[in-house]
C-alpha positions as semicolon CSV with decimal commas, in nm:
position;residue;x (nm);y (nm);z (nm)
1;M;1,326;-1,702;1,320
2;L;1,149;-1,407;1,165
3;R;0,937;-1,239;1,430
4;I;0,689;-0,991;1,289
5;Q;0,527;-0,776;1,554
6;E;0,226;-0,560;1,481
7;K;0,038;-0,343;1,728
8;P;-0,274;-0,536;1,840
9;M;-0,600;-0,361;1,765
10;N;-0,705;-0,167;2,073
11;I;-1,054;-0,034;2,006
12;N;-1,271;-0,017;2,317
13;K;-1,065;-0,290;2,481
14;I;-1,144;-0,553;2,216
15;S;-0,851;-0,791;2,247
16;R;-0,658;-0,939;1,959
17;L;-0,783;-1,285;2,054
18;R;-1,142;-1,169;2,055
19;I;-1,096;-1,018;1,710
20;F;-0,962;-1,356;1,593
21;L;-1,255;-1,542;1,743
22;V;-1,514;-1,300;1,604
23;L;-1,370;-1,319;1,255
24;I;-1,332;-1,696;1,264
25;F;-1,643;-1,816;1,445
26;V;-1,898;-1,534;1,429
27;L;-1,835;-1,434;1,070
28;G;-1,754;-1,786;0,956
29;C;-1,506;-1,892;0,690
30;G;-1,603;-1,931;0,328
31;S;-1,438;-2,128;0,053
32;S;-1,104;-2,038;-0,102
33;A;-1,081;-1,973;-0,475
34;R;-0,739;-2,019;-0,635
35;N;-0,607;-1,945;-0,978
36;P;-0,353;-2,217;-1,068
37;N;-0,226;-2,012;-1,364
38;R;-0,143;-1,697;-1,171
39;P;0,208;-1,551;-1,215
40;P;0,471;-1,603;-0,944
41;R;0,473;-1,386;-0,632
42;F;0,766;-1,320;-0,406
43;G;0,737;-1,280;-0,031
44;A;0,905;-1,009;0,171
45;G;1,131;-1,036;0,475
46;L;1,142;-0,680;0,604
47;L;0,812;-0,522;0,508
48;M;0,907;-0,212;0,312
49;S;0,690;-0,001;0,085
50;A;0,854;0,212;-0,182
51;R;0,785;0,430;-0,483
52;I;1,046;0,506;-0,747
53;I;0,933;0,795;-0,964
54;N;1,054;1,040;-1,228
55;L;1,045;1,412;-1,144
56;P;1,176;1,704;-1,351
57;A;1,535;1,823;-1,360
58;A;1,641;2,176;-1,441
59;E;1,850;2,072;-1,742
60;K;1,720;1,974;-2,086
61;G;1,763;1,608;-2,172
62;A;1,770;1,503;-1,807
63;G;1,541;1,412;-1,521
64;K;1,544;1,296;-1,160
65;I;1,478;0,954;-1,016
66;V;1,330;0,989;-0,667
67;F;1,331;0,689;-0,433
68;I;1,078;0,695;-0,147
69;A;1,124;0,405;0,095
70;E;0,914;0,355;0,408
71;M;0,902;0,103;0,689
72;R;0,656;0,101;0,975
73;Y;0,809;0,106;1,321
74;S;0,596;-0,199;1,398
75;N;0,781;-0,396;1,129
76;L;1,128;-0,318;1,268
77;Q;1,318;-0,494;1,544
78;F;1,378;-0,264;1,841
79;I;1,625;-0,348;2,116
80;K;1,622;-0,223;2,474
81;T;1,879;0,047;2,548
82;A;1,973;0,250;2,853
83;N;1,754;0,537;2,729
84;G;1,465;0,341;2,580
85;Y;1,448;0,147;2,254
86;A;1,651;0,158;1,933
87;A;1,624;0,026;1,576
88;E;1,867;0,064;1,288
89;V;1,815;0,024;0,914
90;E;2,068;0,017;0,630
91;L;1,951;0,106;0,280
92;T;2,112;0,074;-0,061
93;F;1,969;0,263;-0,359
94;S;2,091;0,143;-0,698
95;L;2,022;0,282;-1,043
96;Q;2,141;0,140;-1,374
97;E;2,061;0,247;-1,727
98;K;1,907;-0,045;-1,912
99;G;2,160;-0,231;-2,125
100;R;2,456;-0,055;-1,960
101;P;2,568;-0,248;-1,650
102;E;2,875;-0,027;-1,622
103;S;2,647;0,273;-1,551
104;V;2,527;0,145;-1,212
105;R;2,515;0,400;-0,931
106;L;2,498;0,299;-0,565
107;V;2,409;0,511;-0,263
108;D;2,420;0,371;0,091
109;R;2,228;0,522;0,380
110;R;2,188;0,429;0,746
111;R;1,909;0,544;0,973
112;K;1,878;0,495;1,348
113;I;1,560;0,536;1,550
114;D;1,570;0,610;1,923
115;L;1,246;0,597;2,118
116;K;1,162;0,636;2,484
117;N;0,839;0,436;2,506
118;F;0,772;0,079;2,398
119;S;0,426;0,175;2,272
120;E;0,589;0,377;1,995
121;T;0,776;0,072;1,865
122;V;0,451;-0,108;1,777
123;D;0,261;0,195;1,651
124;R;0,124;0,123;1,302
125;E;0,100;0,493;1,224
126;K;0,469;0,574;1,270
127;V;0,699;0,523;0,972
128;L;1,065;0,559;0,890
129;R;1,091;0,738;0,555
130;V;1,412;0,767;0,355
131;V;1,419;0,968;0,031
132;E;1,702;0,966;-0,222
133;E;1,727;1,164;-0,548
134;M;1,951;1,099;-0,850
135;A;1,979;1,326;-1,155
136;V;2,023;1,121;-1,474
137;P;1,993;1,155;-1,854
138;V;1,667;1,070;-2,028
139;G;1,623;0,696;-2,074
140;E;1,495;0,372;-1,920
141;Y;1,646;0,252;-1,594
142;L;1,650;-0,039;-1,353
143;A;1,611;0,097;-1,001
144;N;1,637;-0,103;-0,679
145;V;1,597;-0,033;-0,308
146;T;1,729;-0,278;-0,052
147;A;1,666;-0,225;0,319
148;T;1,820;-0,431;0,599
149;D;1,702;-0,436;0,959
150;R;2,038;-0,453;1,137
151;Y;1,901;-0,617;1,452
152;A;1,657;-0,867;1,298
153;R;1,877;-0,919;0,987
154;N;1,569;-0,914;0,766
155;Q;1,578;-0,761;0,421
156;G;1,320;-0,587;0,205
157;F;1,367;-0,535;-0,168
158;V;1,178;-0,329;-0,427
159;S;1,265;-0,310;-0,797
160;E;1,112;-0,093;-1,069
161;T;1,197;0,018;-1,423
162;P;1,124;0,393;-1,435
163;Q;1,130;0,585;-1,762
164;V;1,305;0,921;-1,726
165;Q;1,142;1,190;-1,940
166;D;1,256;1,533;-2,047
167;F;1,000;1,764;-1,888
168;L;1,121;2,053;-2,102
169;S;1,027;1,878;-2,429
170;G;0,654;1,832;-2,476
171;L;0,372;1,841;-2,223
172;H;0,427;1,591;-1,938
173;L;0,274;1,516;-1,599
174;S;0,480;1,350;-1,327
175;P;0,349;1,065;-1,113
176;L;0,107;1,185;-0,846
177;L;0,201;1,214;-0,478
178;L;-0,022;1,260;-0,174
179;T;0,064;1,540;0,068
180;T;-0,074;1,689;0,386
181;D;-0,051;2,049;0,261
182;S;-0,076;2,247;-0,059
183;L;0,278;2,270;-0,198
184;A;0,460;2,442;-0,481
185;R;0,755;2,199;-0,475
186;F;0,845;1,847;-0,369
187;Q;0,887;1,820;0,010
188;A;0,953;1,474;0,155
189;D;0,841;1,570;0,505
190;K;0,493;1,663;0,376
191;L;0,424;1,327;0,207
192;I;0,140;1,110;0,332
193;P;0,267;0,759;0,422
194;L;0,248;0,524;0,126
195;R;0,039;0,268;0,311
196;Q;-0,199;0,506;0,486
197;N;-0,558;0,389;0,450
198;R;-0,755;0,617;0,681
199;F;-0,810;0,975;0,569
200;K;-0,989;1,174;0,838
201;K;-0,931;1,513;0,680
202;D;-0,883;1,658;0,334
203;F;-0,542;1,628;0,170
204;Y;-0,370;1,713;-0,159
205;T;-0,222;1,550;-0,462
206;L;0,108;1,703;-0,576
207;F;0,253;1,668;-0,927
208;A;0,478;1,844;-1,176
209;I;0,373;1,972;-1,515
210;G;0,649;2,014;-1,772
211;G;0,678;2,136;-2,129
212;L;0,448;2,433;-2,069
213;Q;0,438;2,752;-2,273
214;A;0,507;3,020;-2,015
215;G;0,250;3,300;-2,008
216;Q;-0,026;3,089;-2,163
217;Q;-0,332;2,935;-2,001
218;V;-0,338;2,579;-1,866
219;A;-0,660;2,387;-1,802
220;L;-0,670;2,108;-1,543
221;Q;-0,947;1,852;-1,504
222;Y;-0,938;1,611;-1,215
223;E;-1,178;1,343;-1,103
224;L;-1,217;1,078;-0,834
225;Q;-1,365;0,744;-0,941
226;D;-1,455;0,438;-0,737
227;G;-1,340;0,086;-0,817
228;E;-1,625;0,043;-1,063
229;G;-1,552;0,362;-1,256
230;K;-1,829;0,572;-1,101
231;S;-1,747;0,940;-1,065
232;L;-1,733;1,056;-0,703
233;F;-1,598;1,408;-0,745
234;S;-1,473;1,628;-1,029
235;R;-1,337;1,978;-1,064
236;E;-1,170;2,207;-1,319
237;A;-0,901;2,467;-1,269
238;K;-0,742;2,720;-1,503
239;F;-0,433;2,936;-1,460
240;V;-0,155;3,101;-1,657
241;A;0,169;2,904;-1,656
242;P;0,446;3,115;-1,499
243;E;0,727;2,885;-1,618
244;M;0,793;2,583;-1,839
245;I;0,797;2,350;-1,537
246;I;0,578;2,395;-1,232
247;Y;0,457;2,194;-0,933
248;T;0,092;2,223;-0,843
249;S;-0,139;2,081;-0,575
250;L;-0,505;1,994;-0,600
251;P;-0,730;1,939;-0,295
252;I;-0,875;1,592;-0,240
253;P;-1,188;1,583;-0,018
254;A;-1,163;1,286;0,218
255;A;-1,543;1,264;0,237
256;K;-1,555;1,176;-0,134
257;L;-1,325;0,873;-0,114
258;A;-1,471;0,531;-0,180
259;M;-1,432;0,235;0,049
260;G;-1,152;0,034;-0,109
261;V;-1,009;0,171;-0,433
262;T;-1,043;0,534;-0,539
263;E;-0,878;0,639;-0,863
264;I;-0,744;0,994;-0,902
265;K;-0,739;1,101;-1,267
266;I;-0,585;1,429;-1,383
267;V;-0,573;1,576;-1,735
268;A;-0,374;1,889;-1,823
269;E;-0,428;2,076;-2,149
270;Q;-0,250;2,368;-2,311
271;N;-0,294;2,486;-2,670
272;G;-0,483;2,169;-2,763
273;V;-0,210;1,935;-2,627
274;K;-0,305;1,702;-2,343
275;A;-0,119;1,497;-2,084
276;D;-0,262;1,283;-1,806
277;A;-0,167;1,101;-1,487
278;S;-0,351;0,882;-1,238
279;M;-0,303;0,688;-0,916
280;S;-0,506;0,460;-0,691
281;I;-0,579;0,517;-0,323
282;Y;-0,684;0,225;-0,106
283;A;-0,891;0,377;0,174
284;N;-1,086;0,261;0,476
285;V;-1,366;0,512;0,520
286;G;-1,594;0,321;0,753
287;V;-1,935;0,168;0,691
288;S;-2,238;0,389;0,635
289;P;-2,535;0,383;0,394
290;E;-2,402;0,668;0,180
291;R;-2,076;0,476;0,128
292;G;-2,249;0,152;0,039
293;Q;-2,227;0,194;-0,338
294;N;-1,843;0,205;-0,324
295;I;-1,777;-0,139;-0,183
296;G;-1,687;-0,336;-0,495
297;S;-1,320;-0,389;-0,410
298;I;-1,388;-0,528;-0,061
299;I;-1,662;-0,775;-0,154
300;E;-1,436;-1,033;-0,323
301;P;-1,221;-1,101;-0,012
302;M;-1,538;-1,133;0,198
303;R;-1,578;-1,484;0,056
304;Y;-1,336;-1,595;0,329
305;I;-1,563;-1,483;0,612
306;M;-1,910;-1,549;0,471
307;D;-2,121;-1,852;0,399
308;G;-2,075;-1,943;0,034
309;K;-2,440;-1,889;-0,064
310;D;-2,462;-1,558;0,122
311;W;-2,144;-1,433;-0,042
312;Q;-2,266;-1,533;-0,390
313;A;-2,594;-1,351;-0,328
314;L;-2,403;-1,041;-0,218
315;K;-2,178;-1,050;-0,523
316;E;-2,462;-1,095;-0,773
317;A;-2,700;-0,843;-0,614
318;S;-2,793;-0,514;-0,778
319;T;-2,605;-0,204;-0,666
320;E;-2,880;-0,098;-0,424
321;E;-2,944;-0,447;-0,286
322;R;-2,572;-0,515;-0,255
323;A;-2,528;-0,204;-0,041
324;E;-2,814;-0,316;0,183
325;R;-2,672;-0,668;0,221
326;F;-2,323;-0,536;0,287
327;N;-2,437;-0,291;0,554
328;A;-2,663;-0,549;0,717
329;F;-2,380;-0,805;0,734
330;W;-2,142;-0,571;0,913
331;A;-2,409;-0,403;1,127
332;A;-2,498;-0,743;1,271
333;R;-2,135;-0,781;1,379
334;Q;-2,080;-0,434;1,516
335;P;-1,980;-0,424;1,885
336;T;-2,240;-0,243;2,096
337;T;-1,968;-0,035;2,263
338;T;-1,875;0,152;1,944
339;K;-2,029;0,449;1,767
340;Q;-2,290;0,375;1,503
341;D;-2,068;0,493;1,216
342;E;-1,761;0,303;1,340
343;N;-1,716;-0,072;1,311
344;P;-1,379;-0,198;1,443
345;L;-1,432;-0,544;1,292
346;L;-1,482;-0,400;0,945
347;A;-1,182;-0,173;0,999
348;E;-0,970;-0,472;1,104
349;F;-1,089;-0,677;0,806
350;F;-1,009;-0,388;0,575
351;V;-0,658;-0,353;0,720
352;R;-0,593;-0,725;0,682
353;V;-0,697;-0,722;0,315
354;Q;-0,470;-0,426;0,250
355;E;-0,182;-0,591;0,436
356;A;-0,231;-0,916;0,245
357;N;-0,222;-0,727;-0,085
358;F;0,093;-0,546;0,020
359;R;0,281;-0,848;0,152
360;F;0,182;-1,120;-0,093
361;N;0,105;-0,935;-0,416
362;W;0,315;-0,987;-0,729
363;A;0,276;-0,891;-1,096
364;G;-0,064;-0,734;-1,039
365;V;-0,226;-1,039;-0,874
366;E;-0,387;-0,933;-0,549
367;G;-0,226;-1,081;-0,240
368;W;-0,556;-1,166;-0,072
369;R;-0,604;-1,441;-0,332
370;S;-0,295;-1,632;-0,215
371;D;-0,290;-1,902;0,053
372;R;-0,089;-1,682;0,287
373;G;-0,325;-1,392;0,218
374;R;-0,630;-1,606;0,302
375;I;-0,486;-1,726;0,632
376;F;-0,371;-1,374;0,720
377;I;-0,717;-1,229;0,656
378;I;-0,895;-1,494;0,862
379;Y;-0,653;-1,520;1,155
380;G;-0,456;-1,194;1,146
381;E;-0,089;-1,143;1,226
382;P;0,087;-1,468;1,326
383;D;0,269;-1,478;1,658
384;S;0,575;-1,607;1,475
385;V;0,687;-1,683;1,119
386;Q;0,973;-1,923;1,064
387;R;1,125;-1,966;0,719
388;Q;1,351;-2,264;0,645
389;R;1,483;-2,465;0,352
390;S;1,424;-2,832;0,283
391;N;1,743;-3,039;0,305
392;R;1,611;-3,268;0,032
393;T;1,484;-3,022;-0,229
394;N;1,634;-2,691;-0,110
395;A;1,288;-2,539;-0,150
396;S;1,170;-2,287;0,109
397;Y;0,882;-2,330;0,350
398;E;0,723;-2,107;0,610
399;T;0,562;-2,206;0,937
400;W;0,309;-1,965;1,085
401;T;0,220;-2,008;1,451
402;Y;-0,083;-1,866;1,630
403;A;-0,011;-1,945;1,993
404;E;-0,330;-1,789;2,132
405;I;-0,559;-2,021;1,936
406;G;-0,324;-2,320;1,908
407;R;-0,302;-2,324;1,528
408;Q;-0,005;-2,370;1,296
409;F;0,010;-2,342;0,917
410;V;0,287;-2,457;0,684
411;F;0,337;-2,304;0,338
412;Y;0,572;-2,464;0,083
413;D;0,744;-2,293;-0,209
414;Y;0,771;-2,584;-0,453
415;N;0,959;-2,397;-0,726
416;N;1,160;-2,159;-0,508
417;D;0,996;-1,869;-0,686
418;G;0,809;-1,717;-0,393
419;D;0,476;-1,893;-0,461
420;F;0,402;-2,043;-0,118
421;R;0,119;-2,299;-0,112
422;L;-0,055;-2,416;0,204
423;I;0,033;-2,781;0,275
424;S;-0,061;-2,821;0,643
425;G;-0,302;-2,669;0,891
426;G;-0,577;-2,556;0,654
């Protein structure tokens, strides 16, 4: 049995059960919209987030593949020890040049976590991060990360096809990274967790610029946009390039982030040649009137917790009216024990949408649209998840149990391709 344990929300003593009941009965459940033609999605065992990116190498005609793998402590199985609690994870990083199976490179790593207090084992904010770098020739690669929880025997798997570029030939920008400090080089211990969604203070985006003409001016333009393409913040910077390859950091003001998706867009220009890079941040910034116009990405999943007519009216409203309806909906469900600019129910809903997208997303289709995503958003983390195979068809099915409310849901993977459909309990 796969037991997934998450830290219950503990805001002003609102219990996990009460959160369930508020979301289910006070907010109400709307209808579920499905796309029967969506591409297949594959579920995860061990919940691991990872990025596999290309950074510069010092040699011409080469680059680096950097693997960044993270697992929350709350997603690992800890066992009781004489000194506290322990978890252990085994990771395998593999890299193969496309079309050349004989070129595969494997690196194995093992990480052990020792903690004194049980509260740390279920802390959503604590992560195990493992970073691995491989220098390789320019080309296209198949890169995989496999992580195994040694005590739970669950596995997580991430696969990407990075393109390794020569940063000494032509103007290039590396993928963007988020960091806590302004840096002049890649430092793994300064990275912001990949799944962080609350940004209480300003941070930085770090990236490499390659193919520069040393001693000549570089112009940088960077902008933050919300999920609807509206500009939230923009700046320009100019400097003289000291070398052909440099790392640079740009400050990101947390107060300018949108609720939901914020896109960071950066353009570098030197001698009329341009290169660009971008990344999306999914952020929970609270509910307040000045944030109301940046709610586009969170409205769609709200169909699960709103009356159908009310949700349709919210979706079709003008920008100003939509903000008013959105704020009024959540203000009416704000616990009286919390600050005016903090709504723990909205924060919990936001986290569930993000978790559903992370766990059940595949090929660009948002995870909240799936059956498992819908149930997860409405009811939260199950008390237990059991995955088995049918003796007759060999297809997989999952049983989710919510002991506190006496509900059970069964999802069936008809084609054994990871597309689990709800068949019982809904």
